[in-house]
Biopython code that builds the backbone (N, CA, C, O; Angstrom):
import numpy as np
from Bio.PDB.StructureBuilder import StructureBuilder

atoms = [
    (1, "MET", "N", (84.221, 79.463, 39.263)),
    (1, "MET", "CA", (84.951, 78.201, 39.943)),
    (1, "MET", "C", (83.234, 77.618, 41.061)),
    (1, "MET", "O", (82.580, 78.081, 41.995)),
    (2, "ILE", "N", (83.201, 76.104, 39.970)),
    (2, "ILE", "CA", (82.561, 75.523, 41.398)),
    (2, "ILE", "C", (82.721, 74.796, 42.731)),
    (2, "ILE", "O", (83.451, 73.812, 42.612)),
    (3, "THR", "N", (82.348, 74.951, 43.713)),
    (3, "THR", "CA", (82.958, 74.672, 45.054)),
    (3, "THR", "C", (81.812, 73.589, 45.789)),
    (3, "THR", "O", (80.587, 73.715, 45.779)),
    (4, "ASP", "N", (82.832, 72.212, 46.585)),
    (4, "ASP", "CA", (80.891, 72.385, 47.274)),
    (4, "ASP", "C", (80.473, 72.133, 47.837)),
    (4, "ASP", "O", (79.877, 71.232, 48.428)),
    (5, "GLU", "N", (80.995, 73.792, 47.658)),
    (5, "GLU", "CA", (79.691, 74.456, 49.083)),
    (5, "GLU", "C", (78.097, 74.538, 48.024)),
    (5, "GLU", "O", (77.108, 74.119, 48.626)),
    (6, "ILE", "N", (77.945, 74.833, 47.155)),
    (6, "ILE", "CA", (76.681, 75.079, 45.414)),
    (6, "ILE", "C", (76.141, 73.352, 46.078)),
    (6, "ILE", "O", (76.614, 72.311, 45.623)),
    (7, "LYS", "N", (75.420, 73.382, 46.850)),
    (7, "LYS", "CA", (74.343, 72.224, 46.461)),
    (7, "LYS", "C", (74.220, 71.509, 45.182)),
    (7, "LYS", "O", (74.741, 72.095, 44.233)),
    (8, "ARG", "N", (73.630, 70.331, 44.918)),
    (8, "ARG", "CA", (72.582, 69.799, 44.159)),
    (8, "ARG", "C", (71.570, 69.592, 43.877)),
    (8, "ARG", "O", (71.054, 68.626, 44.439)),
    (9, "GLU", "N", (70.688, 70.409, 42.816)),
    (9, "GLU", "CA", (69.877, 69.772, 42.830)),
    (9, "GLU", "C", (69.205, 68.397, 43.064)),
    (9, "GLU", "O", (69.868, 67.454, 42.631)),
    (10, "LYS", "N", (68.034, 68.084, 43.654)),
    (10, "LYS", "CA", (68.146, 66.565, 43.911)),
    (10, "LYS", "C", (67.254, 66.058, 42.660)),
    (10, "LYS", "O", (66.958, 67.005, 41.931)),
    (11, "THR", "N", (66.861, 65.090, 42.318)),
    (11, "THR", "CA", (66.156, 64.591, 41.538)),
    (11, "THR", "C", (65.002, 64.347, 41.058)),
    (11, "THR", "O", (64.236, 65.050, 41.716)),
    (12, "VAL", "N", (64.329, 63.683, 40.187)),
    (12, "VAL", "CA", (62.594, 63.769, 40.201)),
    (12, "VAL", "C", (62.640, 62.981, 41.363)),
    (12, "VAL", "O", (62.407, 63.525, 42.442)),
    (13, "TYR", "N", (62.886, 61.871, 41.314)),
    (13, "TYR", "CA", (63.253, 60.462, 42.086)),
    (13, "TYR", "C", (63.518, 60.802, 43.591)),
    (13, "TYR", "O", (63.163, 60.239, 44.627)),
    (14, "GLU", "N", (64.159, 61.763, 43.382)),
    (14, "GLU", "CA", (64.168, 62.669, 44.531)),
    (14, "GLU", "C", (63.273, 62.790, 45.660)),
    (14, "GLU", "O", (62.984, 62.202, 46.702)),
    (15, "ARG", "N", (62.884, 64.085, 44.812)),
    (15, "ARG", "CA", (61.538, 64.524, 45.014)),
    (15, "ARG", "C", (60.813, 63.600, 45.377)),
    (15, "ARG", "O", (60.619, 63.305, 46.556)),
    (16, "ILE", "N", (60.343, 63.055, 44.441)),
    (16, "ILE", "CA", (59.094, 62.456, 44.439)),
    (16, "ILE", "C", (59.213, 60.682, 46.170)),
    (16, "ILE", "O", (58.186, 60.286, 46.723)),
    (17, "TYR", "N", (60.483, 60.167, 46.477)),
    (17, "TYR", "CA", (61.375, 59.673, 47.743)),
    (17, "TYR", "C", (60.440, 60.557, 49.043)),
    (17, "TYR", "O", (59.456, 60.169, 49.673)),
    (18, "ASP", "N", (61.263, 61.980, 49.132)),
    (18, "ASP", "CA", (60.563, 62.980, 50.081)),
    (18, "ASP", "C", (59.901, 63.054, 50.513)),
    (18, "ASP", "O", (59.678, 63.114, 51.722)),
    (19, "ALA", "N", (58.656, 63.106, 48.688)),
    (19, "ALA", "CA", (56.978, 63.235, 49.065)),
    (19, "ALA", "C", (56.358, 61.860, 50.347)),
    (19, "ALA", "O", (55.652, 61.813, 51.354)),
    (20, "VAL", "N", (57.293, 60.784, 49.355)),
    (20, "VAL", "CA", (56.339, 59.479, 49.749)),
    (20, "VAL", "C", (56.769, 59.503, 50.959)),
    (20, "VAL", "O", (56.231, 58.588, 51.583)),
    (21, "LEU", "N", (57.843, 60.411, 51.932)),
    (21, "LEU", "CA", (58.468, 60.112, 53.140)),
    (21, "LEU", "C", (57.646, 60.618, 54.462)),
    (21, "LEU", "O", (57.604, 60.272, 55.643)),
    (22, "SER", "N", (56.817, 61.924, 53.402)),
    (22, "SER", "CA", (55.970, 62.941, 54.289)),
    (22, "SER", "C", (54.194, 62.614, 54.721)),
    (22, "SER", "O", (53.279, 63.217, 55.282)),
    (23, "ILE", "N", (54.424, 61.257, 54.053)),
    (23, "ILE", "CA", (53.019, 60.496, 54.511)),
    (23, "ILE", "C", (53.149, 60.193, 56.146)),
    (23, "ILE", "O", (53.920, 59.642, 56.932)),
    (24, "PRO", "N", (52.154, 60.762, 56.140)),
    (24, "PRO", "CA", (52.150, 60.162, 58.270)),
    (24, "PRO", "C", (52.115, 58.521, 57.871)),
    (24, "PRO", "O", (52.470, 58.326, 56.708)),
    (25, "ARG", "N", (51.767, 57.358, 58.594)),
    (25, "ARG", "CA", (51.299, 56.574, 58.987)),
    (25, "ARG", "C", (50.306, 56.508, 59.575)),
    (25, "ARG", "O", (50.020, 57.018, 60.658)),
    (26, "GLY", "N", (49.196, 55.333, 58.336)),
    (26, "GLY", "CA", (47.645, 55.456, 58.863)),
    (26, "GLY", "C", (47.435, 56.998, 57.845)),
    (26, "GLY", "O", (46.719, 57.881, 58.317)),
    (27, "LYS", "N", (47.726, 57.092, 57.246)),
    (27, "LYS", "CA", (47.465, 57.467, 55.969)),
    (27, "LYS", "C", (47.712, 56.828, 54.657)),
    (27, "LYS", "O", (48.285, 55.758, 54.449)),
    (28, "VAL", "N", (47.108, 57.781, 53.669)),
    (28, "VAL", "CA", (47.603, 57.982, 52.019)),
    (28, "VAL", "C", (47.600, 58.540, 50.986)),
    (28, "VAL", "O", (46.603, 58.044, 50.462)),
    (29, "ALA", "N", (48.011, 59.256, 50.262)),
    (29, "ALA", "CA", (48.292, 59.879, 49.718)),
    (29, "ALA", "C", (47.577, 59.410, 47.658)),
    (29, "ALA", "O", (47.040, 58.308, 47.762)),
    (30, "THR", "N", (47.526, 59.668, 46.869)),
    (30, "THR", "CA", (47.268, 59.659, 45.415)),
    (30, "THR", "C", (48.941, 59.671, 44.334)),
    (30, "THR", "O", (49.906, 60.420, 44.486)),
    (31, "TYR", "N", (48.798, 58.832, 43.548)),
    (31, "TYR", "CA", (49.992, 59.499, 42.188)),
    (31, "TYR", "C", (50.067, 60.693, 42.515)),
    (31, "TYR", "O", (51.048, 61.176, 43.082)),
    (32, "GLY", "N", (48.837, 61.441, 42.137)),
    (32, "GLY", "CA", (48.686, 62.973, 41.648)),
    (32, "GLY", "C", (49.478, 63.053, 42.717)),
    (32, "GLY", "O", (50.709, 63.019, 42.703)),
    (33, "GLN", "N", (48.672, 63.173, 43.784)),
    (33, "GLN", "CA", (49.428, 64.411, 44.915)),
    (33, "GLN", "C", (50.245, 64.042, 45.284)),
    (33, "GLN", "O", (50.421, 64.432, 46.439)),
    (34, "ILE", "N", (51.132, 63.281, 44.856)),
    (34, "ILE", "CA", (52.689, 63.257, 44.903)),
    (34, "ILE", "C", (53.234, 63.954, 44.359)),
    (34, "ILE", "O", (53.892, 64.864, 44.864)),
    (35, "ALA", "N", (53.082, 63.658, 42.810)),
    (35, "ALA", "CA", (53.562, 64.256, 41.765)),
    (35, "ALA", "C", (53.430, 66.230, 42.353)),
    (35, "ALA", "O", (54.219, 67.091, 42.742)),
    (36, "VAL", "N", (52.522, 66.163, 42.190)),
    (36, "VAL", "CA", (52.714, 68.070, 42.421)),
    (36, "VAL", "C", (53.485, 67.918, 44.024)),
    (36, "VAL", "O", (54.380, 68.763, 44.048)),
    (37, "MET", "N", (53.464, 67.480, 44.774)),
    (37, "MET", "CA", (54.137, 67.173, 46.235)),
    (37, "MET", "C", (55.741, 67.492, 45.714)),
    (37, "MET", "O", (56.385, 68.453, 46.133)),
    (38, "ALA", "N", (56.254, 66.506, 44.726)),
    (38, "ALA", "CA", (57.326, 66.587, 44.096)),
    (38, "ALA", "C", (57.684, 67.608, 43.174)),
    (38, "ALA", "O", (58.627, 67.544, 42.387)),
    (39, "GLY", "N", (56.698, 68.781, 43.338)),
    (39, "GLY", "CA", (57.539, 69.376, 42.215)),
    (39, "GLY", "C", (56.735, 69.704, 40.113)),
    (39, "GLY", "O", (57.176, 70.489, 39.274)),
    (40, "ASN", "N", (55.197, 68.461, 39.952)),
    (40, "ASN", "CA", (54.952, 69.231, 38.587)),
    (40, "ASN", "C", (53.445, 67.721, 38.751)),
    (40, "ASN", "O", (53.511, 66.629, 39.315)),
    (41, "LYS", "N", (52.847, 68.060, 38.353)),
    (41, "LYS", "CA", (51.241, 67.297, 38.612)),
    (41, "LYS", "C", (51.673, 66.486, 37.161)),
    (41, "LYS", "O", (51.529, 65.340, 37.586)),
    (42, "GLY", "N", (51.960, 66.368, 36.213)),
    (42, "GLY", "CA", (52.861, 65.984, 35.068)),
    (42, "GLY", "C", (53.676, 64.417, 35.470)),
    (42, "GLY", "O", (53.591, 63.246, 35.098)),
    (43, "TYR", "N", (54.175, 64.908, 36.074)),
    (43, "TYR", "CA", (54.621, 62.793, 37.189)),
    (43, "TYR", "C", (54.145, 62.030, 37.367)),
    (43, "TYR", "O", (54.607, 60.902, 37.543)),
    (44, "ALA", "N", (52.453, 62.541, 37.396)),
    (44, "ALA", "CA", (52.321, 60.863, 38.042)),
    (44, "ALA", "C", (52.588, 59.106, 37.505)),
    (44, "ALA", "O", (52.082, 58.054, 37.894)),
    (45, "ARG", "N", (53.436, 59.363, 36.637)),
    (45, "ARG", "CA", (53.091, 57.990, 35.779)),
    (45, "ARG", "C", (54.879, 57.633, 36.171)),
    (45, "ARG", "O", (55.479, 56.590, 35.908)),
    (46, "ALA", "N", (55.397, 58.808, 36.831)),
    (46, "ALA", "CA", (57.070, 58.744, 37.047)),
    (46, "ALA", "C", (57.240, 58.326, 38.624)),
    (46, "ALA", "O", (58.264, 57.836, 39.100)),
    (47, "VAL", "N", (56.084, 58.603, 39.310)),
    (47, "VAL", "CA", (55.814, 58.314, 40.815)),
    (47, "VAL", "C", (55.258, 56.594, 41.118)),
    (47, "VAL", "O", (55.077, 55.729, 41.975)),
    (48, "GLY", "N", (55.197, 56.847, 40.045)),
    (48, "GLY", "CA", (55.159, 54.711, 39.604)),
    (48, "GLY", "C", (56.298, 54.111, 39.447)),
    (48, "GLY", "O", (56.680, 53.113, 40.058)),
    (49, "ASN", "N", (57.030, 54.880, 38.385)),
    (49, "ASN", "CA", (58.111, 54.134, 38.180)),
    (49, "ASN", "C", (59.660, 54.570, 39.527)),
    (49, "ASN", "O", (60.683, 53.905, 39.694)),
    (50, "ALA", "N", (59.431, 55.291, 39.924)),
    (50, "ALA", "CA", (59.679, 55.704, 40.921)),
    (50, "ALA", "C", (59.765, 54.502, 42.498)),
    (50, "ALA", "O", (60.711, 54.031, 43.129)),
    (51, "LEU", "N", (58.609, 54.414, 42.596)),
    (51, "LEU", "CA", (57.888, 53.463, 43.715)),
    (51, "LEU", "C", (58.525, 51.324, 43.478)),
    (51, "LEU", "O", (59.129, 50.621, 44.287)),
    (52, "HIS", "N", (58.086, 51.030, 42.263)),
    (52, "HIS", "CA", (58.345, 50.943, 41.004)),
    (52, "HIS", "C", (59.907, 50.019, 41.785)),
    (52, "HIS", "O", (60.092, 48.818, 41.979)),
    (53, "LYS", "N", (60.933, 51.427, 42.112)),
    (53, "LYS", "CA", (62.144, 51.396, 42.080)),
    (53, "LYS", "C", (62.979, 51.987, 43.171)),
    (53, "LYS", "O", (64.046, 52.585, 43.033)),
    (54, "ASN", "N", (62.102, 51.636, 44.666)),
    (54, "ASN", "CA", (62.124, 52.269, 45.331)),
    (54, "ASN", "C", (63.530, 51.692, 46.132)),
    (54, "ASN", "O", (63.422, 50.567, 46.620)),
    (55, "PRO", "N", (65.080, 52.531, 46.323)),
    (55, "PRO", "CA", (66.103, 51.529, 47.560)),
    (55, "PRO", "C", (65.765, 51.153, 48.410)),
    (55, "PRO", "O", (66.500, 50.304, 48.914)),
    (56, "ALA", "N", (64.598, 51.458, 49.083)),
    (56, "ALA", "CA", (64.266, 51.206, 50.616)),
    (56, "ALA", "C", (63.581, 50.714, 50.784)),
    (56, "ALA", "O", (63.684, 50.395, 51.968)),
    (57, "PRO", "N", (62.352, 50.119, 50.202)),
    (57, "PRO", "CA", (61.254, 50.045, 50.774)),
    (57, "PRO", "C", (61.411, 50.007, 52.374)),
    (57, "PRO", "O", (60.699, 50.778, 53.016)),
    (58, "GLY", "N", (62.230, 49.224, 53.006)),
    (58, "GLY", "CA", (61.218, 49.467, 54.088)),
    (58, "GLY", "C", (61.032, 50.967, 54.713)),
    (58, "GLY", "O", (60.162, 51.257, 55.534)),
    (59, "ILE", "N", (62.076, 51.934, 54.139)),
    (59, "ILE", "CA", (61.973, 52.797, 54.568)),
    (59, "ILE", "C", (60.826, 53.917, 54.204)),
    (59, "ILE", "O", (59.892, 54.280, 54.919)),
    (60, "ILE", "N", (61.203, 54.398, 52.760)),
    (60, "ILE", "CA", (60.429, 54.910, 51.693)),
    (60, "ILE", "C", (59.053, 53.954, 51.739)),
    (60, "ILE", "O", (59.159, 52.733, 51.618)),
    (61, "PRO", "N", (58.196, 54.382, 51.861)),
    (61, "PRO", "CA", (56.704, 53.793, 52.291)),
    (61, "PRO", "C", (55.861, 53.633, 51.180)),
    (61, "PRO", "O", (54.687, 53.917, 51.421)),
    (62, "CYS", "N", (56.113, 53.250, 49.995)),
    (62, "CYS", "CA", (55.906, 53.176, 48.837)),
    (62, "CYS", "C", (54.038, 52.735, 48.947)),
    (62, "CYS", "O", (53.251, 53.323, 48.204)),
    (63, "HIS", "N", (53.686, 51.977, 49.656)),
    (63, "HIS", "CA", (52.210, 50.870, 50.426)),
    (63, "HIS", "C", (51.302, 51.686, 50.956)),
    (63, "HIS", "O", (50.149, 51.528, 51.358)),
    (64, "ARG", "N", (52.428, 53.074, 50.843)),
    (64, "ARG", "CA", (50.569, 54.604, 51.362)),
    (64, "ARG", "C", (50.801, 55.116, 50.155)),
    (64, "ARG", "O", (51.003, 56.327, 50.251)),
    (65, "VAL", "N", (50.908, 54.423, 48.223)),
    (65, "VAL", "CA", (49.781, 55.505, 47.903)),
    (65, "VAL", "C", (49.432, 55.124, 46.948)),
    (65, "VAL", "O", (50.465, 54.793, 46.367)),
    (66, "VAL", "N", (48.260, 54.833, 46.054)),
    (66, "VAL", "CA", (47.002, 54.626, 46.071)),
    (66, "VAL", "C", (47.100, 55.538, 44.840)),
    (66, "VAL", "O", (47.824, 56.509, 44.620)),
    (67, "ASN", "N", (46.135, 54.923, 44.089)),
    (67, "ASN", "CA", (45.029, 55.708, 42.802)),
    (67, "ASN", "C", (44.710, 56.531, 43.050)),
    (67, "ASN", "O", (44.732, 56.841, 44.241)),
    (68, "SER", "N", (43.991, 57.786, 41.658)),
    (68, "SER", "CA", (42.773, 58.672, 42.244)),
    (68, "SER", "C", (41.318, 58.077, 42.528)),
    (68, "SER", "O", (40.460, 58.870, 42.915)),
    (69, "LYS", "N", (41.023, 56.880, 42.379)),
    (69, "LYS", "CA", (40.393, 56.405, 42.806)),
    (69, "LYS", "C", (40.485, 55.758, 44.741)),
    (69, "LYS", "O", (39.386, 55.551, 45.257)),
    (70, "GLY", "N", (41.533, 55.543, 45.472)),
    (70, "GLY", "CA", (41.973, 54.796, 46.266)),
    (70, "GLY", "C", (41.975, 53.739, 45.839)),
    (70, "GLY", "O", (41.448, 53.099, 46.749)),
    (71, "MET", "N", (42.148, 53.216, 45.246)),
    (71, "MET", "CA", (42.680, 52.074, 44.640)),
    (71, "MET", "C", (43.780, 51.457, 45.870)),
    (71, "MET", "O", (44.027, 52.245, 46.783)),
    (72, "LEU", "N", (44.448, 50.070, 45.920)),
    (72, "LEU", "CA", (45.888, 49.776, 45.944)),
    (72, "LEU", "C", (46.448, 49.068, 44.038)),
    (72, "LEU", "O", (45.890, 48.534, 43.080)),
    (73, "ALA", "N", (47.669, 49.473, 44.373)),
    (73, "ALA", "CA", (48.382, 49.086, 43.069)),
    (73, "ALA", "C", (48.488, 47.021, 42.640)),
    (73, "ALA", "O", (49.455, 46.314, 42.924)),
    (74, "PRO", "N", (47.726, 46.738, 42.222)),
    (74, "PRO", "CA", (47.564, 45.755, 41.168)),
    (74, "PRO", "C", (49.058, 44.843, 41.753)),
    (74, "PRO", "O", (49.241, 43.953, 42.583)),
    (75, "ASN", "N", (50.096, 45.765, 40.641)),
    (75, "ASN", "CA", (51.375, 45.463, 40.486)),
    (75, "ASN", "C", (52.067, 45.840, 41.341)),
    (75, "ASN", "O", (53.171, 46.202, 40.934)),
    (76, "PHE", "N", (51.860, 45.949, 42.724)),
    (76, "PHE", "CA", (52.508, 46.510, 43.994)),
    (76, "PHE", "C", (54.103, 45.676, 44.272)),
    (76, "PHE", "O", (54.235, 44.540, 44.728)),
    (77, "ALA", "N", (54.919, 46.372, 43.960)),
    (77, "ALA", "CA", (56.272, 45.947, 43.619)),
    (77, "ALA", "C", (56.751, 45.072, 44.835)),
    (77, "ALA", "O", (57.534, 44.186, 44.493)),
    (78, "PHE", "N", (56.551, 45.104, 45.755)),
    (78, "PHE", "CA", (57.201, 44.492, 47.304)),
    (78, "PHE", "C", (55.716, 43.278, 47.944)),
    (78, "PHE", "O", (55.367, 42.869, 49.051)),
    (79, "GLY", "N", (55.312, 43.123, 46.765)),
    (79, "GLY", "CA", (54.653, 41.259, 47.399)),
    (79, "GLY", "C", (53.146, 41.777, 46.561)),
    (79, "GLY", "O", (52.295, 40.891, 46.643)),
    (80, "GLY", "N", (52.801, 42.672, 46.005)),
    (80, "GLY", "CA", (51.658, 42.407, 45.454)),
    (80, "GLY", "C", (50.881, 43.352, 46.268)),
    (80, "GLY", "O", (51.162, 44.235, 47.078)),
    (81, "ILE", "N", (49.453, 42.695, 45.603)),
    (81, "ILE", "CA", (48.408, 43.965, 46.345)),
    (81, "ILE", "C", (48.025, 43.346, 47.759)),
    (81, "ILE", "O", (47.713, 44.116, 48.667)),
    (82, "ASN", "N", (48.034, 42.552, 47.879)),
    (82, "ASN", "CA", (47.911, 41.676, 49.325)),
    (82, "ASN", "C", (48.758, 41.890, 50.465)),
    (82, "ASN", "O", (48.451, 42.136, 51.631)),
    (83, "VAL", "N", (50.064, 41.730, 49.829)),
    (83, "VAL", "CA", (51.002, 43.018, 51.008)),
    (83, "VAL", "C", (51.181, 43.742, 51.292)),
    (83, "VAL", "O", (51.934, 44.012, 52.227)),
    (84, "GLN", "N", (49.984, 45.135, 49.979)),
    (84, "GLN", "CA", (50.021, 46.088, 50.006)),
    (84, "GLN", "C", (48.828, 46.852, 51.555)),
    (84, "GLN", "O", (48.675, 47.830, 52.287)),
    (85, "GLN", "N", (48.235, 45.344, 51.181)),
    (85, "GLN", "CA", (47.021, 46.086, 51.855)),
    (85, "GLN", "C", (47.292, 45.386, 53.645)),
    (85, "GLN", "O", (46.885, 45.790, 54.734)),
    (86, "GLN", "N", (47.711, 44.810, 53.454)),
    (86, "GLN", "CA", (48.811, 43.893, 54.852)),
    (86, "GLN", "C", (49.210, 45.444, 55.471)),
    (86, "GLN", "O", (48.491, 46.120, 56.207)),
    (87, "LEU", "N", (50.229, 45.714, 55.085)),
    (87, "LEU", "CA", (50.912, 46.852, 55.628)),
    (87, "LEU", "C", (49.994, 47.978, 55.698)),
    (87, "LEU", "O", (50.061, 48.666, 56.717)),
    (88, "LEU", "N", (49.258, 48.252, 54.917)),
    (88, "LEU", "CA", (48.182, 49.511, 54.702)),
    (88, "LEU", "C", (47.107, 48.608, 56.275)),
    (88, "LEU", "O", (47.456, 49.261, 57.258)),
    (89, "GLU", "N", (46.548, 48.005, 56.538)),
    (89, "GLU", "CA", (46.014, 48.340, 57.359)),
    (89, "GLU", "C", (46.281, 47.347, 58.656)),
    (89, "GLU", "O", (45.486, 47.120, 59.569)),
    (90, "LYS", "N", (47.882, 46.710, 58.458)),
    (90, "LYS", "CA", (49.382, 47.550, 59.749)),
    (90, "LYS", "C", (48.537, 48.444, 60.729)),
    (90, "LYS", "O", (48.015, 48.331, 61.838)),
    (91, "GLU", "N", (48.743, 49.877, 59.235)),
    (91, "GLU", "CA", (48.821, 50.933, 60.003)),
    (91, "GLU", "C", (48.066, 51.274, 60.286)),
    (91, "GLU", "O", (48.330, 52.388, 60.738)),
    (92, "GLY", "N", (46.234, 50.905, 60.439)),
    (92, "GLY", "CA", (44.533, 51.427, 61.094)),
    (92, "GLY", "C", (44.381, 51.744, 59.401)),
    (92, "GLY", "O", (43.263, 52.226, 59.223)),
    (93, "VAL", "N", (44.840, 51.674, 58.616)),
    (93, "VAL", "CA", (44.148, 52.196, 57.076)),
    (93, "VAL", "C", (43.018, 50.535, 57.055)),
    (93, "VAL", "O", (43.170, 49.332, 57.271)),
    (94, "GLU", "N", (41.772, 51.607, 56.596)),
    (94, "GLU", "CA", (40.714, 49.851, 56.289)),
    (94, "GLU", "C", (40.797, 49.777, 54.793)),
    (94, "GLU", "O", (40.924, 50.767, 54.072)),
    (95, "VAL", "N", (40.720, 48.598, 54.397)),
    (95, "VAL", "CA", (41.260, 47.818, 53.254)),
    (95, "VAL", "C", (40.559, 47.768, 52.421)),
    (95, "VAL", "O", (41.111, 47.062, 51.577)),
    (96, "ILE", "N", (38.667, 48.395, 51.707)),
    (96, "ILE", "CA", (37.580, 47.142, 51.612)),
    (96, "ILE", "C", (37.722, 47.196, 49.676)),
    (96, "ILE", "O", (37.857, 48.151, 48.912)),
    (97, "ASN", "N", (37.617, 45.763, 49.439)),
    (97, "ASN", "CA", (38.147, 45.308, 47.596)),
    (97, "ASN", "C", (38.866, 46.244, 46.942)),
    (97, "ASN", "O", (38.592, 47.037, 46.041)),
    (98, "GLY", "N", (40.480, 45.843, 47.979)),
    (98, "GLY", "CA", (40.891, 46.624, 47.376)),
    (98, "GLY", "C", (40.948, 47.819, 47.417)),
    (98, "GLY", "O", (41.433, 48.321, 46.403)),
    (99, "LYS", "N", (40.435, 48.971, 48.730)),
    (99, "LYS", "CA", (40.116, 50.072, 48.144)),
    (99, "LYS", "C", (39.914, 50.598, 49.533)),
    (99, "LYS", "O", (39.523, 50.028, 50.551)),
    (100, "VAL", "N", (40.363, 52.098, 49.260)),
    (100, "VAL", "CA", (40.848, 52.834, 50.711)),
    (100, "VAL", "C", (39.429, 53.985, 50.655)),
    (100, "VAL", "O", (39.109, 54.407, 49.544)),
    (101, "ASP", "N", (38.922, 54.279, 51.444)),
    (101, "ASP", "CA", (38.052, 55.516, 51.550)),
    (101, "ASP", "C", (39.343, 57.228, 51.615)),
    (101, "ASP", "O", (39.984, 57.666, 52.571)),
    (102, "LEU", "N", (39.247, 57.728, 50.204)),
    (102, "LEU", "CA", (40.413, 58.630, 50.463)),
    (102, "LEU", "C", (39.560, 59.994, 51.410)),
    (102, "LEU", "O", (40.069, 61.101, 51.231)),
    (103, "LYS", "N", (38.758, 59.963, 52.036)),
    (103, "LYS", "CA", (37.913, 60.602, 52.423)),
    (103, "LYS", "C", (38.208, 60.152, 53.965)),
    (103, "LYS", "O", (37.457, 60.726, 54.754)),
    (104, "LYS", "N", (38.754, 59.622, 54.320)),
    (104, "LYS", "CA", (38.668, 59.185, 55.836)),
    (104, "LYS", "C", (40.332, 59.075, 55.290)),
    (104, "LYS", "O", (40.812, 60.126, 55.716)),
    (105, "TYR", "N", (41.234, 58.466, 54.699)),
    (105, "TYR", "CA", (42.697, 58.325, 54.780)),
    (105, "TYR", "C", (43.848, 58.957, 53.862)),
    (105, "TYR", "O", (45.077, 58.885, 53.867)),
    (106, "GLN", "N", (42.803, 59.669, 52.998)),
    (106, "GLN", "CA", (44.067, 60.637, 51.812)),
    (106, "GLN", "C", (44.557, 62.366, 52.840)),
    (106, "GLN", "O", (43.860, 63.345, 53.107)),
    (107, "MET", "N", (46.347, 61.980, 53.223)),
    (107, "MET", "CA", (46.494, 62.802, 53.579)),
    (107, "MET", "C", (46.134, 64.128, 52.849)),
    (107, "MET", "O", (45.963, 64.152, 51.630)),
    (108, "ARG", "N", (46.003, 65.460, 53.805)),
    (108, "ARG", "CA", (45.830, 66.650, 53.801)),
    (108, "ARG", "C", (46.632, 67.257, 53.534)),
    (108, "ARG", "O", (46.501, 68.481, 53.516)),
]
sb = StructureBuilder()
sb.init_structure("model")
sb.init_model(0)
sb.init_chain("A")
sb.init_seg("    ")
for serial, (resi, resn, name, xyz) in enumerate(atoms, 1):
    if name == "N":
        sb.init_residue(resn, " ", resi, " ")
    sb.init_atom(name, np.array(xyz, "f"), 0.0, 1.0, " ", f" {name:<3s}", serial, name[0])
structure = sb.get_structure()
């Protein structure tokens, strides 16, 4: 008999959002890095899709996710690339020509 005590397995998106929530203020992570943290290195595209559907943009800091070269998202879902840059700079992350220095700001 199945009871309420059995925990529901998290969805891929929930695991992605959990990973994004773990990025500290003033740091960034790549789509691939979040995919690995969510349980599958092949989820990089799913990370992008999940972030565009972020149910809580003020809480889940999707602005902290950049591509593997440190580039900001040209189609940042919550106001465009300029908003993503402003949010990162507000946290102390330097953005030059739409790019973040991963050696300096990437979460380890």
